[in-house]
C-alpha positions as CSV (number, residue, x, y, z in Angstrom):
1,X,24.2,10.1,22.4
2,X,22.4,7.2,20.9
3,X,20.1,7.8,18.2
4,X,16.1,7.6,19.5
5,X,13.7,5.0,17.7
6,X,10.0,4.9,18.3
7,X,7.8,2.1,17.6
8,X,4.2,2.5,17.3
9,X,3.2,-1.0,17.9
10,X,4.6,-3.7,20.6
11,X,7.3,-6.3,18.6
12,X,8.8,-9.1,20.0
13,X,11.8,-8.3,21.7
14,X,13.4,-10.6,19.9
15,X,12.7,-9.1,16.2
16,X,13.3,-6.0,17.5
17,X,17.0,-6.9,19.2
18,X,19.6,-5.7,16.6
19,X,18.0,-2.0,17.6
20,X,17.9,-2.8,21.5
21,X,21.5,-3.3,21.0
22,X,22.2,-0.5,19.4
23,X,20.1,2.0,20.1
24,X,18.0,3.9,22.5
25,X,14.5,2.4,21.7
26,X,10.7,2.8,22.9
27,X,7.7,0.9,22.1
28,X,3.9,1.8,22.1
29,X,3.1,-1.0,24.8
30,X,0.0,-2.2,22.8
31,X,-0.2,-4.9,20.4
32,X,-3.9,-3.5,19.3
33,X,-4.4,0.4,19.9
34,X,-3.3,2.6,17.8
35,X,-0.8,5.1,19.0
36,X,-3.0,8.8,19.8
37,X,-1.8,11.0,17.4
38,X,-0.7,13.7,20.2
39,X,1.8,10.8,21.3
40,X,2.6,9.7,17.5
41,X,3.8,13.7,16.6
42,X,5.3,14.0,20.4
43,X,7.7,11.1,19.8
44,X,8.2,12.0,16.0
45,X,9.9,15.7,17.3
46,X,12.5,13.6,19.1
47,X,12.9,10.7,16.9
48,X,16.1,9.8,14.7
49,X,13.5,6.6,13.7
50,X,10.2,6.0,13.3
51,X,8.8,2.4,12.5
52,X,5.0,2.8,11.3
53,X,1.9,0.6,10.6
54,X,-0.4,1.3,8.0
55,X,-2.8,2.5,10.7
56,X,-0.4,5.3,11.4
57,X,-1.0,8.5,9.2
58,X,2.5,10.1,8.2
59,X,1.5,13.2,6.9
60,X,3.2,16.6,5.9
61,X,2.8,17.8,9.6
62,X,4.0,15.2,11.2
63,X,7.3,15.1,8.8
64,X,7.8,18.3,9.8
65,X,7.5,18.0,13.6
66,X,10.2,15.4,13.2
67,X,13.7,17.9,13.3
68,X,15.8,14.8,13.5
69,X,13.9,12.4,11.7
70,X,15.8,10.2,9.4
71,X,13.7,7.0,8.6
72,X,10.1,5.9,8.7
73,X,9.9,2.1,8.1
74,X,6.9,1.6,7.1
75,X,5.5,-2.1,8.2
76,X,3.4,-3.0,4.8
77,X,3.9,-2.9,1.2
78,X,1.1,0.1,0.5
79,X,2.3,3.0,1.8
80,X,-0.8,5.6,1.3
81,X,-0.8,6.6,4.8
82,X,2.5,8.0,4.1
83,X,3.4,11.9,2.3
84,X,6.2,10.4,0.2
85,X,6.7,14.1,-1.1
86,X,6.6,16.0,2.2
87,X,8.9,13.2,2.8
88,X,11.3,13.6,0.4
89,X,11.4,17.5,1.0
90,X,12.3,17.0,4.9
91,X,15.0,14.3,3.5
92,X,13.2,11.8,5.5
93,X,13.8,8.1,4.1
94,X,10.6,6.5,3.8
95,X,11.0,2.3,3.5
96,X,8.3,-0.6,3.0
97,X,8.2,-4.3,3.2
98,X,7.5,-5.7,0.0
99,X,8.1,-9.6,-1.6
100,X,8.1,-10.8,2.3
101,X,4.5,-10.7,2.3
102,X,3.8,-11.5,-1.6
103,X,2.6,-15.3,-1.5
104,X,0.7,-15.0,1.8
105,X,-1.3,-12.4,0.7
106,X,-2.0,-14.5,-2.7
107,X,-3.2,-17.5,-0.4
108,X,-5.4,-15.2,1.2
109,X,-6.8,-13.6,-1.9
110,X,-7.7,-17.1,-3.6
111,X,-8.9,-18.3,-0.2
112,X,-11.2,-15.8,-0.2
113,X,-12.2,-16.1,-3.6
114,X,-12.8,-19.8,-2.9
115,X,-14.7,-19.0,0.7
116,X,-17.4,-16.3,-0.9
117,X,-17.7,-18.6,-4.1
118,X,-18.8,-21.9,-2.1
119,X,-20.1,-20.0,0.8
120,X,-18.1,-21.6,2.9
121,X,-19.0,-18.9,5.7
122,X,-22.0,-19.3,5.1
123,X,-22.3,-23.2,5.8
124,X,-20.4,-23.0,8.5
125,X,-22.4,-20.6,10.6
126,X,-25.4,-22.9,9.4
127,X,-24.2,-25.7,10.9
128,X,-23.3,-23.8,13.7
129,X,-26.7,-22.7,14.3
130,X,-28.5,-26.0,14.4
131,X,-30.3,-25.5,11.2
132,X,-28.5,-28.3,9.3
133,X,-31.6,-30.8,9.3
134,X,-31.0,-32.8,5.9
135,X,-29.7,-33.2,3.0
136,X,-31.1,-31.5,-0.5
137,X,-29.4,-30.7,-3.8
138,X,-29.2,-27.5,-3.9
139,X,-28.8,-26.8,-0.4
140,X,-26.4,-24.3,0.4
141,X,-24.7,-24.9,-3.4
142,X,-22.1,-22.3,-4.0
143,X,-20.2,-21.5,-7.8
144,X,-17.6,-23.7,-9.6
145,X,-14.1,-22.0,-9.4
146,X,-12.5,-24.2,-12.0
147,X,-12.7,-23.3,-15.8
148,X,-14.0,-19.6,-14.9
149,X,-12.6,-16.5,-16.0
150,X,-10.8,-14.3,-13.3
151,X,-10.0,-10.9,-13.7
152,X,-7.2,-8.9,-11.8
153,X,-7.4,-5.8,-11.0
154,X,-3.7,-4.5,-10.4
155,X,-1.0,-7.1,-11.8
156,X,1.8,-6.5,-9.7
157,X,3.7,-9.3,-7.7
158,X,0.5,-9.9,-5.5
159,X,-1.7,-10.1,-8.6
160,X,0.8,-12.0,-10.4
161,X,0.6,-14.9,-7.4
162,X,-3.1,-15.2,-7.3
163,X,-2.7,-15.6,-11.5
164,X,-0.1,-18.1,-10.6
165,X,-2.8,-19.8,-8.2
166,X,-5.8,-19.4,-10.6
167,X,-3.9,-21.2,-13.4
168,X,-4.2,-24.7,-11.1
169,X,-7.7,-24.1,-11.0
170,X,-7.7,-24.4,-15.3
171,X,-8.7,-20.9,-15.2
172,X,-8.5,-18.0,-17.6
173,X,-6.9,-14.9,-16.8
174,X,-7.9,-11.7,-17.6
175,X,-5.9,-8.8,-16.4
176,X,-5.9,-4.9,-15.9
177,X,-2.9,-3.0,-15.0
178,X,-1.2,0.5,-15.8
179,X,1.1,-1.2,-17.6
180,X,1.5,-4.5,-19.5
181,X,2.9,-7.6,-17.3
182,X,4.9,-9.3,-19.7
183,X,6.1,-11.7,-17.2
184,X,2.4,-13.2,-16.3
185,X,1.4,-12.9,-20.1
186,X,4.4,-15.5,-20.9
187,X,4.2,-17.7,-17.9
188,X,0.8,-17.4,-17.1
189,X,-1.0,-17.2,-20.2
190,X,-2.8,-13.8,-18.5
191,X,-4.5,-11.7,-21.4
192,X,-4.1,-7.6,-20.9
193,X,-7.7,-6.3,-21.2
194,X,-9.6,-2.6,-20.6
195,X,-10.9,-2.5,-17.3
196,X,-14.5,-2.8,-19.0
197,X,-14.3,-5.7,-20.6
198,X,-12.7,-7.5,-17.1
199,X,-15.4,-6.1,-15.7
200,X,-17.9,-7.6,-18.2
201,X,-16.1,-10.8,-18.8
202,X,-14.9,-12.2,-15.3
203,X,-16.8,-15.0,-12.8
204,X,-14.6,-13.3,-10.3
205,X,-13.2,-9.6,-10.3
206,X,-9.9,-9.4,-7.9
207,X,-8.9,-5.7,-6.5
208,X,-5.4,-5.9,-6.0
209,X,-4.5,-2.4,-7.1
210,X,-2.6,0.5,-4.6
211,X,-4.6,3.2,-3.5
212,X,-3.9,6.1,-5.3
213,X,-5.8,9.4,-6.7
214,X,-6.9,7.5,-9.7
215,X,-8.6,4.3,-8.2
216,X,-10.0,5.8,-5.1
217,X,-13.4,4.7,-5.6
218,X,-12.5,3.0,-8.5
219,X,-15.6,0.1,-8.4
220,X,-18.4,2.8,-8.7
221,X,-22.0,1.1,-9.2
222,X,-21.9,1.7,-12.8
223,X,-18.9,-0.6,-12.7
224,X,-20.6,-2.9,-10.5
225,X,-23.5,-2.9,-13.0
226,X,-21.2,-3.9,-15.7
227,X,-20.4,-7.5,-13.5
228,X,-22.3,-10.5,-14.6
229,X,-25.3,-11.2,-11.9
230,X,-23.1,-14.5,-10.9
231,X,-20.0,-12.5,-10.5
232,X,-18.0,-12.2,-7.2
233,X,-16.1,-9.4,-6.3
234,X,-12.9,-9.6,-3.8
235,X,-10.9,-7.3,-2.7
236,X,-7.7,-7.6,-0.7
237,X,-6.3,-4.2,-1.8
238,X,-7.3,-1.1,0.0
239,X,-10.9,-0.1,1.0
240,X,-11.6,3.3,-0.4
241,X,-10.7,1.7,-4.0
242,X,-14.4,0.7,-3.3
243,X,-17.5,2.7,-3.0
244,X,-19.3,0.8,-0.3
245,X,-22.5,2.3,-0.4
246,X,-22.3,1.1,-4.4
247,X,-21.0,-2.2,-3.7
248,X,-23.7,-2.7,-0.6
249,X,-26.5,-1.7,-3.5
250,X,-25.5,-4.0,-6.2
251,X,-25.2,-6.9,-3.8
252,X,-28.6,-6.4,-2.0
253,X,-30.1,-5.8,-5.4
254,X,-28.6,-8.7,-7.1
255,X,-26.4,-7.0,-9.7
256,X,-23.4,-9.2,-8.8
257,X,-23.7,-12.3,-6.3
258,X,-21.3,-11.9,-3.4
259,X,-18.1,-10.2,-2.2
260,X,-15.3,-11.1,-0.1
261,X,-13.6,-8.2,1.5
262,X,-10.5,-8.2,3.7
263,X,-10.7,-4.7,3.7
264,X,-13.0,-1.6,4.0
265,X,-13.0,2.1,3.7
266,X,-12.4,2.8,7.2
267,X,-11.2,0.3,9.8
268,X,-11.8,-1.2,12.2
269,X,-15.5,-1.5,11.1
270,X,-18.3,-2.0,13.4
271,X,-20.4,-5.1,13.9
272,X,-23.3,-2.5,12.6
273,X,-22.0,-2.0,9.2
274,X,-24.0,-2.4,6.5
275,X,-21.9,-4.9,4.6
276,X,-21.9,-7.3,7.5
277,X,-25.7,-7.8,7.9
278,X,-25.5,-9.4,4.1
279,X,-25.2,-13.5,4.0
280,X,-23.4,-13.1,0.7
281,X,-20.3,-11.2,2.0
282,X,-17.7,-12.5,3.5
283,X,-15.6,-10.2,5.9
284,X,-11.9,-10.7,6.8
285,X,-10.3,-8.2,9.6
286,X,-7.5,-7.0,6.7
287,X,-5.2,-10.5,7.5
288,X,-4.0,-10.8,4.1
289,X,-0.1,-11.0,5.1
290,X,-1.0,-12.3,8.6
291,X,1.1,-15.2,9.0
292,X,3.8,-15.4,11.8
293,X,6.2,-15.9,9.1
294,X,5.3,-12.8,7.1
295,X,4.8,-10.9,9.7
296,X,7.9,-11.5,11.6
297,X,9.9,-11.5,8.1
298,X,8.1,-7.7,7.9
299,X,9.4,-6.6,11.3
300,X,12.9,-8.0,10.3
301,X,12.9,-5.7,6.9
302,X,11.6,-2.4,9.1
303,X,14.5,-3.1,11.8
304,X,17.1,-3.8,9.1
305,X,16.2,-0.1,6.7
306,X,16.0,1.8,10.4
307,X,19.9,0.0,10.9
308,X,20.9,0.9,7.5
309,X,19.5,4.3,7.3
310,X,21.3,5.0,10.8
311,X,24.7,3.6,10.5
312,X,24.8,5.0,7.3
313,X,24.3,2.4,4.7
314,X,21.4,2.2,2.0
315,X,18.1,0.7,3.1
316,X,17.2,-2.7,1.4
317,X,13.9,-1.2,0.2
318,X,13.5,2.8,-0.5
319,X,10.2,4.1,-1.2
320,X,11.0,7.4,-2.4
321,X,13.6,6.7,-4.9
322,X,14.3,10.7,-5.3
323,X,15.2,10.8,-1.5
324,X,19.0,12.9,-0.5
325,X,20.5,12.2,2.5
326,X,20.0,14.6,5.1
327,X,19.8,15.6,9.4
328,X,23.0,13.1,9.4
329,X,22.7,10.7,7.3
330,X,25.7,9.9,5.5
331,X,25.7,6.9,2.4
């Protein structure tokens, strides 16, 4: 009997063809709808492998349900939607998709910084709404980016790629991380500093930290109060890293100048979300890695990881390094 794989979104047949040719595969046939919990649990109960999205909750209950489950390939770099420890206890390999989206996400992050600083979305809507009646010296005037100070919170691969882009604008680069990034310091001139000093010194604060117990609501009202009144805050990591009410209050009170957000505490957000009412907020629908090339690469990496585990080979990008092959997997 062929191993059974459940994929939680409709993916292109040419991408998943290697699985279709070897295994029994079922896909949730909607591109823009999350699989209902009860269906995901039912599929997990009979699956040998799952290909999941960031929006799928792969918790202990689901992992225990998957009596045959050998691998979960999560189509994201982050894996805060997965209970890693429970997976290891159950003998299930968890794989993610790092590297293939690093430059793509860095591009979007820096574009979001630029759009917010130069009020690009606001200006575009100004023209479309027929409000452009004349030229004036400070019409929709934004802030310079070049020769300013960028503070990057989370100097991993994406953070380092953003720092590389900042060098092209002759920016001073500060960063805060769990540990020093010697490569970023040597090659890009990045300077390690405390979180407090980064907040007080930076013109642009860019959040790229993973979501953990320590980083949840890292950006509080107190944190925003430490920033310059002219500061621009950019979040392209995870929404819950920010206390959204605190951010809203900081923006309304003028404690900071603007925010560029690709992620939110609960997604998707509705058009009545308070932050969307503010003209100094640029909001995007979590599209950091959303290019055809990167998303296809992420899909292919998930496919390769599933193939490897089901065929008894080591996966390319294993998250739970303490995983021990079980449930029929032999490496």
